[in-house]
N, CA, C and O atoms as a DFTB+ gen file, in Angstrom:
288 C
 N C O
     1  1    -114.263     -69.715    -215.116
     2  2    -113.796     -68.814    -216.510
     3  2    -114.166     -70.286    -217.236
     4  3    -114.087     -71.478    -216.937
     5  1    -114.676     -69.371    -218.518
     6  2    -114.878     -70.447    -219.692
     7  2    -113.622     -70.958    -220.569
     8  3    -112.421     -70.953    -220.298
     9  1    -114.337     -71.410    -221.742
    10  2    -113.050     -72.370    -222.405
    11  2    -112.583     -70.986    -223.252
    12  3    -111.510     -71.208    -223.814
    13  1    -113.138     -69.470    -223.531
    14  2    -112.808     -68.787    -224.263
    15  2    -111.500     -68.007    -223.682
    16  3    -110.504     -67.599    -224.278
    17  1    -111.903     -67.941    -222.137
    18  2    -111.054     -67.194    -221.719
    19  2    -109.495     -68.167    -221.514
    20  3    -108.334     -67.760    -221.566
    21  1    -109.884     -69.196    -221.334
    22  2    -108.629     -70.142    -221.344
    23  2    -107.877     -70.243    -222.515
    24  3    -106.651     -70.272    -222.616
    25  1    -108.765     -70.296    -223.434
    26  2    -108.009     -69.964    -224.897
    27  2    -107.445     -68.707    -225.085
    28  3    -106.365     -68.682    -225.675
    29  1    -108.039     -67.437    -224.638
    30  2    -107.163     -66.509    -224.715
    31  2    -106.000     -66.223    -223.952
    32  3    -105.120     -65.538    -224.473
    33  1    -105.852     -66.699    -222.652
    34  2    -104.741     -66.625    -222.110
    35  2    -103.496     -67.345    -222.405
    36  3    -102.359     -66.968    -222.121
    37  1    -103.927     -68.691    -223.155
    38  2    -103.015     -69.468    -224.059
    39  2    -102.320     -68.970    -224.924
    40  3    -101.098     -69.113    -224.954
    41  1    -103.188     -68.107    -226.020
    42  2    -102.799     -67.452    -226.910
    43  2    -101.948     -66.074    -226.308
    44  3    -100.884     -65.767    -226.845
    45  1    -102.254     -65.620    -225.663
    46  2    -101.401     -64.442    -224.830
    47  2     -99.818     -64.902    -224.455
    48  3     -98.743     -64.344    -224.677
    49  1    -100.118     -66.003    -223.875
    50  2     -98.616     -66.542    -223.694
    51  2     -98.162     -66.877    -224.836
    52  3     -97.214     -66.128    -225.068
    53  1     -98.343     -67.711    -225.817
    54  2     -97.870     -68.049    -226.808
    55  2     -97.181     -66.974    -227.405
    56  3     -95.999     -67.151    -227.699
    57  1     -97.853     -65.620    -227.690
    58  2     -97.294     -64.215    -228.119
    59  2     -96.532     -64.074    -227.259
    60  3     -95.400     -64.255    -227.707
    61  1     -96.526     -63.887    -226.433
    62  2     -95.381     -62.942    -225.626
    63  2     -94.040     -63.996    -225.438
    64  3     -92.978     -63.481    -225.089
    65  1     -94.094     -65.331    -225.650
    66  2     -92.780     -66.153    -225.821
    67  2     -92.357     -65.893    -227.358
    68  3     -91.190     -65.952    -227.745
    69  1     -93.463     -65.597    -228.183
    70  2     -92.807     -65.486    -229.757
    71  2     -92.286     -63.888    -229.358
    72  3     -91.186     -63.828    -228.810
    73  1     -92.799     -62.979    -229.529
    74  2     -92.353     -61.354    -228.806
    75  2     -90.849     -61.502    -228.286
    76  3     -89.858     -61.028    -228.840
    77  1     -90.878     -62.264    -227.099
    78  2     -89.479     -62.003    -226.492
    79  2     -88.135     -62.794    -227.425
    80  3     -86.996     -62.375    -227.631
    81  1     -88.816     -64.112    -227.875
    82  2     -88.115     -64.704    -228.879
    83  2     -87.638     -63.800    -230.068
    84  3     -86.570     -63.951    -230.661
    85  1     -88.385     -63.037    -230.280
    86  2     -87.975     -61.728    -231.752
    87  2     -87.472     -61.295    -231.152
    88  3     -86.275     -61.441    -231.399
    89  1     -87.811     -60.292    -229.709
    90  2     -86.646     -59.392    -228.856
    91  2     -85.560     -59.926    -229.158
    92  3     -85.164     -59.407    -230.202
    93  1     -84.733     -60.837    -228.727
    94  2     -83.631     -61.296    -228.353
    95  2     -83.098     -61.933    -229.647
    96  3     -81.880     -61.817    -229.785
    97  1     -83.911     -62.737    -230.855
    98  2     -83.063     -63.065    -231.817
    99  2     -81.870     -62.051    -232.382
   100  3     -80.841     -62.554    -232.833
   101  1     -82.023     -60.768    -232.347
   102  2     -80.365     -60.548    -233.275
   103  2     -79.394     -60.642    -232.177
   104  3     -78.200     -60.730    -232.463
   105  1     -79.752     -60.634    -231.025
   106  2     -78.363     -61.092    -229.803
   107  2     -78.001     -62.692    -229.691
   108  3     -76.853     -63.129    -229.623
   109  1     -79.086     -63.402    -229.685
   110  2     -79.009     -64.573    -230.285
   111  2     -77.999     -64.903    -231.293
   112  3     -77.046     -65.680    -231.226
   113  1     -78.513     -63.959    -232.482
   114  2     -77.655     -64.699    -234.033
   115  2     -76.116     -63.828    -233.692
   116  3     -75.098     -64.241    -234.247
   117  1     -76.061     -62.942    -233.005
   118  2     -74.510     -62.098    -232.574
   119  2     -73.768     -63.113    -232.201
   120  3     -72.753     -63.550    -232.743
   121  1     -74.521     -63.617    -230.884
   122  2     -73.652     -64.579    -230.343
   123  2     -72.974     -65.908    -231.069
   124  3     -71.793     -66.257    -231.055
   125  1     -74.051     -66.496    -231.671
   126  2     -73.662     -67.669    -232.558
   127  2     -72.581     -66.715    -233.454
   128  3     -71.450     -67.173    -233.291
   129  1     -72.572     -65.611    -234.290
   130  2     -71.873     -65.246    -234.909
   131  2     -70.475     -64.995    -234.855
   132  3     -69.675     -64.937    -235.790
   133  1     -70.199     -64.789    -233.056
   134  2     -69.092     -64.567    -232.329
   135  2     -68.331     -66.211    -232.236
   136  3     -67.171     -66.442    -232.577
   137  1     -69.059     -66.970    -231.829
   138  2     -68.531     -68.517    -231.798
   139  2     -67.898     -68.817    -232.997
   140  3     -66.716     -69.109    -233.181
   141  1     -68.899     -68.704    -233.870
   142  2     -68.070     -69.444    -235.433
   143  2     -66.628     -68.456    -235.874
   144  3     -65.592     -68.923    -236.346
   145  1     -66.866     -67.147    -235.608
   146  2     -65.690     -66.563    -235.899
   147  2     -64.282     -67.131    -235.026
   148  3     -63.179     -67.521    -235.409
   149  1     -64.851     -66.985    -233.793
   150  2     -63.805     -67.657    -232.891
   151  2     -63.237     -68.773    -233.274
   152  3     -62.019     -68.952    -233.284
   153  1     -64.093     -69.596    -233.615
   154  2     -63.772     -70.709    -234.459
   155  2     -62.662     -71.121    -235.293
   156  3     -61.614     -71.761    -235.210
   157  1     -63.490     -70.343    -236.304
   158  2     -62.289     -69.923    -236.972
   159  2     -60.972     -69.531    -237.210
   160  3     -59.963     -69.824    -237.851
   161  1     -61.403     -68.785    -236.457
   162  2     -60.051     -68.190    -235.785
   163  2     -58.941     -68.816    -235.296
   164  3     -57.770     -68.664    -235.644
   165  1     -59.432     -69.580    -234.406
   166  2     -58.462     -70.631    -233.980
   167  2     -57.966     -71.510    -234.887
   168  3     -56.739     -71.564    -234.969
   169  1     -58.680     -72.282    -235.658
   170  2     -58.189     -72.973    -237.166
   171  2     -57.034     -71.893    -237.693
   172  3     -55.846     -72.208    -237.620
   173  1     -57.275     -71.140    -238.006
   174  2     -56.248     -70.289    -238.969
   175  2     -54.988     -69.941    -238.066
   176  3     -53.946     -69.598    -238.625
   177  1     -55.066     -70.030    -236.553
   178  2     -53.809     -69.866    -235.810
   179  2     -53.347     -71.315    -235.570
   180  3     -52.296     -71.345    -234.930
   181  1     -53.834     -72.528    -235.903
   182  2     -53.310     -73.433    -235.313
   183  2     -52.439     -73.520    -235.840
   184  3     -51.529     -73.499    -235.012
   185  1     -51.985     -73.635    -236.985
   186  2     -50.185     -74.117    -237.375
   187  2     -49.319     -72.894    -236.769
   188  3     -48.122     -73.136    -236.918
   189  1     -49.571     -71.578    -236.092
   190  2     -48.584     -71.169    -235.805
   191  2     -48.832     -71.498    -234.344
   192  3     -47.893     -71.145    -233.630
   193  1     -49.689     -71.991    -233.801
   194  2     -49.432     -72.529    -232.181
   195  2     -48.743     -73.439    -232.091
   196  3     -47.901     -73.452    -231.194
   197  1     -48.864     -74.513    -232.988
   198  2     -47.821     -75.616    -232.726
   199  2     -46.379     -75.454    -233.426
   200  3     -45.666     -76.445    -233.583
   201  1     -46.066     -74.461    -233.746
   202  2     -45.064     -74.363    -234.465
   203  2     -44.072     -73.261    -233.047
   204  3     -42.861     -73.175    -232.844
   205  1     -45.302     -72.566    -232.305
   206  2     -44.615     -71.922    -231.424
   207  2     -43.972     -73.080    -230.351
   208  3     -42.870     -73.148    -229.806
   209  1     -45.214     -73.988    -230.301
   210  2     -45.162     -74.509    -228.913
   211  2     -43.559     -76.114    -229.294
   212  3     -42.958     -76.869    -228.530
   213  1     -43.523     -75.928    -230.616
   214  2     -42.348     -76.693    -231.252
   215  2     -40.970     -75.950    -230.563
   216  3     -40.118     -76.530    -229.890
   217  1     -40.990     -74.812    -230.848
   218  2     -40.070     -74.322    -230.939
   219  2     -39.876     -73.646    -229.464
   220  3     -38.718     -73.379    -229.141
   221  1     -40.913     -73.357    -228.562
   222  2     -40.449     -73.499    -227.494
   223  2     -39.795     -74.604    -226.536
   224  3     -38.994     -74.452    -225.613
   225  1     -40.257     -75.506    -226.932
   226  2     -40.333     -77.202    -225.692
   227  2     -38.425     -77.405    -226.130
   228  3     -37.869     -77.684    -227.192
   229  1     -38.038     -77.189    -225.128
   230  2     -36.747     -77.677    -224.758
   231  2     -35.826     -78.917    -225.237
   232  3     -36.273     -80.000    -224.858
   233  1     -34.817     -78.974    -225.874
   234  2     -34.472     -79.883    -225.812
   235  2     -33.750     -80.620    -224.433
   236  3     -33.324     -80.101    -223.401
   237  1     -33.799     -82.033    -224.863
   238  2     -33.224     -82.844    -223.515
   239  2     -32.064     -82.720    -223.645
   240  3     -31.426     -83.196    -224.584
   241  1     -31.409     -81.786    -222.340
   242  2     -29.807     -82.200    -222.299
   243  2     -29.229     -83.586    -222.043
   244  3     -29.907     -84.488    -221.551
   245  1     -27.944     -83.723    -222.396
   246  2     -27.549     -85.319    -221.941
   247  2     -26.710     -84.913    -220.848
   248  3     -25.923     -83.979    -220.696
   249  1     -27.244     -86.246    -219.846
   250  2     -27.093     -86.643    -218.771
   251  2     -25.796     -86.780    -218.980
   252  3     -25.390     -87.689    -219.703
   253  1     -24.682     -85.627    -218.194
   254  2     -23.252     -85.447    -217.839
   255  2     -22.623     -86.148    -216.504
   256  3     -21.436     -86.256    -216.198
   257  1     -23.815     -86.602    -215.786
   258  2     -23.243     -87.198    -214.580
   259  2     -23.464     -88.593    -214.235
   260  3     -24.504     -89.253    -214.217
   261  1     -21.886     -88.993    -213.880
   262  2     -21.694     -90.329    -214.141
   263  2     -22.317     -90.815    -212.850
   264  3     -22.232     -92.043    -212.821
   265  1     -22.849     -90.380    -211.882
   266  2     -22.600     -91.166    -210.835
   267  2     -24.303     -92.125    -210.415
   268  3     -24.770     -92.519    -209.346
   269  1     -24.681     -92.177    -211.500
   270  2     -25.031     -93.427    -212.070
   271  2     -24.696     -94.502    -212.001
   272  3     -25.431     -95.400    -211.590
   273  1     -23.754     -94.632    -212.305
   274  2     -23.064     -96.084    -212.995
   275  2     -22.642     -96.566    -211.676
   276  3     -22.860     -97.771    -211.555
   277  1     -22.122     -96.031    -210.677
   278  2     -22.007     -97.086    -209.393
   279  2     -22.926     -97.228    -208.387
   280  3     -22.692     -97.654    -207.257
   281  1     -24.242     -96.768    -208.937
   282  2     -25.561     -97.295    -208.035
   283  2     -25.605     -96.562    -206.794
   284  3     -25.082     -95.452    -206.695
   285  1     -26.143     -97.071    -205.941
   286  2     -26.531     -96.740    -204.523
   287  2     -25.317     -97.575    -203.338
   288  3     -25.447     -97.438    -202.121
């Protein structure tokens, strides 16, 4: 193999890599857009989640059992 053949193979590999990247570029852009949208929705719903968490938290009931006074 001479230098021209090796350079041709290298150019072919680079062209193949570029083609595969361009082929999957819309899929990559869609994944990034979905991740950004999910993060934005989480930021919008964060106050609601905090409010629900505060409302669902049960208030501690007072300890009416006096057995602890006498000890063991």
